[in-house]
C-alpha angles and dihedrals in degrees: 000000000000119000124234102243127213106222128194107209114200100182119120127240131317096014092048092059092048092048092047090051092050090049091048090049088053090059102260133112115248127194119196121223112159113205094183137037130210120227130182122244123206104259121209112208122193121200112323100204094084095064125097091196150334122253124206134182093181135029086234086076091079099021093085101042116114116251088250091057094047090052091050091049099036094094092061126093113250120210114193143183103248134359093262089064092047089051090051091050091051090050089056092053102273099125095169093066119135131173111233103175144005094238141016091266094055089045091052093049091053094046092049087055095046091043103202116196098230135002137195110218110200100197146159124259089237106060145114114262096216095108090051092048095048094051092044090051089052092049097251115142115224122174107210116214115181108218101170143018133218115224132188114255123205112212115235120251089250093052092052094045091057093048102041090068091059128087108224122201097191140022114207109217121181103165136040090229093058092040089059093046090050089048093056095042092050091051091048098047108016091243110167089338092160098039122115113255108225105202131190095213144008091254089059091045090053089057098043106063120196129064108348134201117180123212115229092239134016097257142091096251094057087044092054089048088056094046089056090050090054091049090056094052 
């Protein structure tokens, strides 16, 4: 019989709340402790008529655009990493959004096959540049506009006091940045020290330390499948 797992979710808002709701619906007990926060950056957009499409690796890429900017870009196709990002884009007025890969590598492979002339990449300041490099090496032009930033968030004393008394089975880690922050916090405070680190990728696992379980793919569906496996063990 499957165990009811206690899961520490480190994602920032609004993704953290959505993840917690999904975990709760699956029969487990999530606790939110955002270790990062997302803030918008003023985005300067040139003319939009030259672009074949927008590419997104996160829904935050469109979330912090102004309404005027969204209106200017809404006619373009949007290619995303993951269906959740495509759904976020549609909610912000981009009705031609389509998921074309579960991670940046698969997106790059698809784009290299499709060979669009020019792309607009709405990205975060904190990111890997592997997608940009793959496209550039293939001769595909992509203008990068940074629309948001990911900043570390130090939990309050009250938050930590409430969580330190709990025994966590799993820590849900979706980025290498937050995994590194959690590793340091756990070493300092003992928070969830013995919990399994459920990681979306090897890069995240390398940053996390401790007992690692790696999802088959870098998406929430694969992570939930792994969570169910852990619950059955």
